[in-house]
N, C-alpha and C positions, 0 to 999 in steps of 0.2 A: 670735544667729547670721545671718549672711546669705548668699542665694544669688544666686550668679551666673548669670541666668539664659543669656544665652550661651553657656554649657558646655554646654546641653539641645540646642544645634542645630548642626549642621555648619559649620565652619567654610569658607571659601572653595575654600580649597585642596583638600580632602576634597568639597567640591564641585564642582571642579573635575576630579579623577580620575573621578569616577561621572560625570558628563558624556563624558568622554573615550570611558568602554567600555558604558556602558548602552546606547546603541542600537546597539550590533555586539552586543549581548544581545537585546537586543528584537525586530529584524530579522526572524531566524529565527524566532521565535514570531509575528510578525504575518503573515510567509508563511503560515504553518500556521494563521492564524486564517483571511485570506483564503479559504482552500482549504476549512473549517470553517462557514463562511458560506456559500461558492458551496454546497454540498452539499445544506446546509439549507434554502437559499433557491429549489433547483430542486425540492426534493422537497415542499415547501409549493405552488410552483405546480402541477407534478406533480399530485397528489393533491387539491388544490384543484378544480381543474380534473374531476379524477375526483369526487371529492362532488359536483359543480354536473350530472355526467352522469347522474347516479344518480336525478334526479328524473324520468327519462324510465323511466316503466313499464318497460317489456322489460329495461334494463340495470339498473334499479335490482332487479330480481325477477330475474335472471338466477343470482346464489347461490345461492335459496332451496332447489332444489331441489340435492341434492349430489352427485349424478349429473352433471347439465347444468352445476354448476359446476367439478365436475374436467374433464368433456370440454372446456369452453369455456377455461378455463386451457392445458390442453394445448397445445391449438391455438394459442392466441399464443402459448404460450411456445416449441414445435416454431419456431415460423416466427421468433419473435425468436435462440432459438439458430441456427438456418441463417444469418441474416443477420449472425451475431455471427461466427460460424464462415467463414464465407466472405469475411470481411474482414480478419482478425487469424489465423484459424486454417490455412489455405488458403494457405499462403506458401513461399517459395522457400526461407522459413529451417529449418534442419534440426531447431530444438525449437520449431517454431509447434505441432505435431500434439500435443504437453502441454498445450496450451490447450485442446484439442477438449472432455474433459470439464466444467474450471471453465467454460468459456462455455456448454456444454447446461443445468448448472445453474442459470448466471444465467439463461438465458432460459426457464426453467421458472418460478425464482422469480418473473421479472418477469409471468412467464405470471397464475400464482397472484394477486402482488398487484394487479396493472391488475383481472380480474375481481375480485375479494374488496373492492379501495377501491372499485367502482359500489355495492358491497351495500348498501341504502340503510340497514341495520344497522350499519356502518363509518360511516357519516357519522353517527349521532346516539351514535357511540360513543366519538370523538377525543378528547375529556375523558380517557376511561380509559385507551385507547392511549398518553395521553403521560405521565401518571401511577400507572402501574402497572408491574410487572417490573422490569429493569434501566435501564430509558428513564430515572429522574428519576439516578440515578448519572451514566449514559453523560452526559446534559445538561449538568451541574452540573459533569464535569470539562471537557468540550467549551466552555462557558461563561466558566469560568475560564482558558482557553484565549485565546478569542476577547477578554476584557475584557480584559485584561495586552496582548494584542497592538494590540488598538485605542485603549488608553490610552496604549500604548507610541508610537503612529504620530505621536505630537508630536514626540515626537525624533528623528524618520527623516527623510532628506532630500528631498521630493518620495513622499511616502508613494503616490499615486495615481498615478504611473510600474507601480508592481506590476496595481493594479485593468486599468491600461491594457492591459500586455501580456499578461493575461488571451484577450482579443481576438485573440491570433497563434495562437494555443496552437490545432494541428491535433489534430483528435477523429480523424482520418480520414487517414493516411498518414503519415511521414516528415518530410514538408515539404520534397521533394526533388525539382525539375524541371528533366529537361536538355532543352535546345531543340536542334537543327540547323540552321547556317546556311548557304547554297548561296553561296557567291560566286564571280562570273563572272573570268575568267583576266584579264590585261592586255593591254590592245591592244600588240602585240609594235613598232608605231611609235614608241610614246613610251617616255621613261624611266621605271623605277618609280616614281618620284619625283610624277612626273606622271598617276599612273594613276589610275581614277576610284573616285570615294569613293559606292558605294553605299547609299542609303537601308535599312533594317532594320525590317522591320515585326512588331516584340519588344513584347509591355507585362512591362513590371514597375516596382517600386516599390522602389527604393535604400534607404528607411527601415524596411523589411520583412524588408532581406538580410543574412543575420549571414556567408554564407560566400558564394563567387564561384569556381567553376573557371573557367578560358576554354582551350581546346584548340585547335589546328589544325595540318593537314595542310598549309600552307603559310604561309609569310611574311605575316602582314597586319597593317594599323594600323587601330586603334582611335579615332575621332573621333567630334568633336559636330556636326558638320558637311559639308557637300557642296563647300567653295571654302575655302582657305586662307583665305579674309578673316574667316570665320562660325567661325573657329574662336573660342573661349575659353578652351580651356589647351590645352594641347601634347599631339597624338597620342601612345595609347599600341602599342609596337609588339609584336608576340608569332610567334616567328620559331617554326618548320616544328618538331614535334615538340617544341615547350618548352609547358609548364601555367603558365599565370599564375593567382595564389591571393589573393587579397584577402579579410579577415577584417573585419568591422566592429570588433570589440576591439581590432586594431591602430592603430588608427584613421587608416589608413593612404588617400588618396585613391583612389573608386573607379574602375575603368578606364570602366564607361560611363558616359553624360553622366545627370544627375540626371532630365533630360527626355528619356524614350523615343522620341519623335519625331524626336530631333535625333543619333540613333543612325545612324552609317554607317563599314563597313567598307571597306577598300581590300585589296584582293587584288595585291602585287608582283611573284606570278611567273606565267608563262601559261597552270597548268593552274587547272582551277576549283577553289577551295579549299573546305573543309568544317571548320566554326567552330563546334564544341560549346560550348556556355555552358551550366554545371551551378548553378542556385541552390538553394541553402539559405536555410529560411527558417524562423527559431525565433523566440520570445518574446525582446525586447531585455533581461526579465528572465530569464533559464532558470527560474531557481528554478519560475516559476508554472506549468511544463508538472506540475511536482510537484504543487504545491500544489491544482492544478487533477485531479491526479489521486485526492490526497486528497478531494477532494469528492464522484468518483464511487466513493470507496468509501464515505462518509456515506450517499449515497441511495442505493446498496443497502444496506445496512446493512437500513436504515428499511423498506427496502422487502422484504427477508425479515424485518423485524418484524414487519411487517402482513400478509405471506403466515403467518408461522404460527399469529400469534394467530384470525386467521380464518378462515382454514383446515383447522386442529386444534386448535379450541376448549379439547377434553376433553385432549389432551396438553399444552394449554397451561397449562391451571387445574394440573394436575400439576407443570409444571417451576415456573410461578410459586412456587407454595405450598415446593416445593423448595427452589427459590432462596432463598426468602424466610427461611427457617426456618434453611439454614443460613448466611445471612449475619446473622443474631442470634446466632449463638451464638459466646460469649466467644475459643472459641481462631480464629474468624477476626477476630475485631477484634486479634487481640492479635499474627496472625499478616502481617496489617496493618500494622500499628505499627513491625513490626521491620521489613518488607521499606521503609516511609519511612525509617525512623532510617538504615535501611545503606547503602540509595541515598546518602543524606546525607553519611555516615560516608566512604563509599565517594571520592565528590568530590573530600573535601578530604583524604583519607589519602593522602602523599607514599610510593610505592608504590618511587622508587629506581630506574624501568627506564631512565633515560639517555632520555628523549624519550617512552615509549610509555606516559606514565602512562594516555591516552585510552582507548587500548588496554586496559588492564587496567582501570580503570574503568567500561567496558564490559563487558567481558566477565564480571568482576563478581559488577556488577548486574543483567544479564541471566541469569545463570546464578541467585542468588540469587531472583529473581522467578520461575523456573521451580518451583525443589525446593520455595519454601514455597507454589505451585499445586498441586504434587502431591501435598502434602501433603493440601493441604484437598481435595484431590478422592478419593482414597486415603479419607480419616475420612471426607466426607461419603456415599459407597458405603457406607462399615458402618454408619451412625449412618441415613441415611436408607430401605437395604434391608434390611441383615441385621440391626437391630433392631425394624423394621417388622414386617417376614416372622417373626419370633422374637416378639415382643410381639404377633401378629396384627393390627396395624393395617393391614398388608397386606391382608388379609382382608375389612377394612368395606371400602376404597376399591375393589375389587373386585367387591365387593357390590352396586355400583351399576354403569351402563352403562357399565362402562371395561375394557376387555382388560387380558390381560398384557402384550402388546404395547405398548398405549399406556402401562401402567405403569413397563415398560422402557424405553421411549422417551422417557416423562415423567420420571422420576428423573434421565436421563441428559444430559437438554434442562437440567435445573434448576442441576445441577452444573454443567454447565459454564457457564451461565450465570451463577454465581457466581464461578467461578471468572475469568471475562473482567473481572467487575469489578475485580477484585482487580488483574488483569494492567493493566486501566486506570488506575486512579488512581495505582500506584505506578508503571506506565509512563509518565504523565504527570509525575511528579514528575523521571524518571531527564528526561528530554527536554528539561524547563526546566532541568534544572541540565548536559546534555550541551551546550545552546547557550552556557553561562558555562566550563565546564571547559576548552577552549584559552585563554578570557579570563584566566583564575583560573594557568592553567600558566604562561603568556606575561609575567605579574606575579610569580608567585614566585621565575621565575628573569632576571628583568629582562629579555626580551626585547618586543622590537615589539611592539605591539598586535595582532592578527588580522583579517583581513577577516571582518565577517559570514557572505560564503559557506563558511567552513571550519565552524560552529557549524550552518550550516543541510544542510551534507554529511553533519556528525558525527551529527545527526539523522535526514535521510532514510538513514545507512546503516543504524543505530539498531533501525529500525520493521523491516527483513523479518527479521533477527535477532528480534526481539519474537514478530512472526511464526510461523517456524520454531517456537520454545520453543512456544508456545500449541499449536500442531498438535501437540508430541510430550506435551504434556500432554492433548491431548486422547484419546492412543491408551493412556495409561495410565490416563487416565480411565473409558475403554471394558473395557478389562479388570479395572480394579477394580469395574467394577460388575457385569459378569460373573459374576467370581469371588465376590461379593458376595450371589448368588442361594445357594449354599451353604454357603461358609466365613464364618465370624466376622472381627470384623475385626481382629484381631489379627493371625491368619495371613493375611489379605487383606492386610494391609500387609509383610510379609516377605515375600510371595510377590510382589506389586509391586515392593518395592525390588530381590528377585534378578533378577524380569526387565528392570529399569531396566538392570544391572548389565550384563547379558549381554547386552541389546540392544544396549551399546553401546560392547561390546569382542568382539562374532562376529567383525565385518567386518573388524576388525584384525587380528583373530586369525585368519581365514583368509587375508587375503592375505601376512602373514608366512610363514604356514607351508606357500604353496602353490610346490609342485616340490619338495619339502622333505619332508613327510610325507602322505602320502595319507590315510591314516589322519585325522589330525588335519584336513585340510580337508574331507574328505567328515563327519565330526563336523560341524564347525563349518557346513557345507552345508545340514544336517539339522535343527542346531538354528536354523540361518536362517528355516528355512522355517515353523517350527513359532512362534519366536519373533519379534517384531517387529522390523526393523532400523532400531533407534533413533538409529544413525550417519547416516542418513539426514537429520535434522533439525538434528545436531550441527555449528554450522560453525566450530567451532576456531581450524581450520585458517586459514581465509578469515578470522579475525577477528587473529589471531597477525602472518599478514602484509598486516594492513591493506588487505589487497581487500574490494572491495564485494559482497555476496552481491547478485546476479542478480534481478530479480523473478521473469526468468523459472522460475528454479529454486524457486521457491516456488509452482509452478504443476505441476512435476512432483513435488513431496516434498506438492502438498495432492490427487494421483492416489492415493499408496501412501495417506495418510490414509483416502482416501473407500473405496477396496478393502478396508483390512485392518478398518474400522470394520464394513466390512458382513458382512465373515467373524466375529468378536466380534460381532455382533450375533445372527448366527443360534445360534452356540453359548452365548451370553448363552438365548437363547430354549427352544433342548435343553434346557437345565439347570434353567430357570424352570417348564417347559411341563408338566412332571409332579411338580414342586414340593407334597408336600401341605402346605398353609397352612394348615388347622385343628389 
């Protein structure tokens, strides 16, 4: 028998097809990889500096006393929270106030992270911090993204332009600068064409301006010199009341000269003119702004890990023990495999929706992830809370210096950590496939190959949905933990299912019955007070219409999550406080 080795390798035609779509698929992943590396680099630099400060005795031993550590953390946290709120929450935007609670929590977390990262014990425990808990799993998934993105950068045209664009990201403000110029009126003794071109002292850089708007109340001419002999191009006329718009992406000639010192304006009317120039600067690759946001989330999540582990070691130990035990269960692995395989099947399954396959793929995938995560959360509540109470294992844990409050918080945190790993792993597979889905649909329908920005936009529109569904899972998990203090696993599972159904139907039923049946509306509102309004986290209508969920909506949903979680935690403590564990 003879073996044709050439059949084992792809032919030139197949390689050519891969070369056409592979850069389009890998560019969004490369952009996300830049954000992940940025967040990891900033975290390494920031906490490296704090580790060096821990060698200073007053700072390194500040957290030896829990009281001193808490006071110092709260002071720094309040200062950071005030600074963040003054910059982002106290604005004219009607929805900016929803950011107050998230920003306050961010400030407090950063306060604890700073104080306890300067602790000398933290300096010697960095190896353990990076190798225990959910950190190795999350780092492995992030490392896969970075590895694929950096390896694919070889096929991207000028990959360094993404890195250079990071310097153009605005950490504060929206990048809009408005300048009002007053131009003297023309000399009535000369014709408008002979009017003086007045030099303007304005500083700008056209290479960093994405949009330019020029409005005036008088007719003016924009030129690059004081005399006609100095002009290198024809002046630009702007009539009174007209708005001249220049966009970099349109590749038009800008109305202003490249050199700001050559900028002159001629007023062709007798009265003084007011010329308003509005300059908007965004990165040349706008997508790196969202990549920088990913980096900020990575940095904050790492800070939250440091604050949680070092400031609440007993709760952390219980949480990590619970998460480790649940992630080692066979059910967890089965759910994980079902999620990964299901997402892959959804990516290639023809939904026959006449152009909406991407929407159906996204909707089906995120719903599958949420359902699997909720099932895992309720099951974990039964096995780690109910069974430990019934089996008197909880009595052994509480015989140590662990309060009932810490026990419940540790169990809930451990369940959420295991669910978070499930979201991260399956979600990462979803995002990788989401970048390829527009290419796959185009190849299946013989349409033109899409640009890479479409894949990136689909990824970034999926991330907020995953965040909202993770919040919904956290709500169900909090209810499951509270019920697990009194109910066995089966009753807990059934009751959580009923709450989930009612929580998603209460608001639509009340809205549909409004003005028709007051009794239905009354009982609907009564149930909505008792049962969580899970419809807040449901963005099905937004996905059906193809609209992207605004990030500010996540802040409002997070506010509801915090308020409800606090109420459920108080209820859980009431149920657990007088529970006889013996």
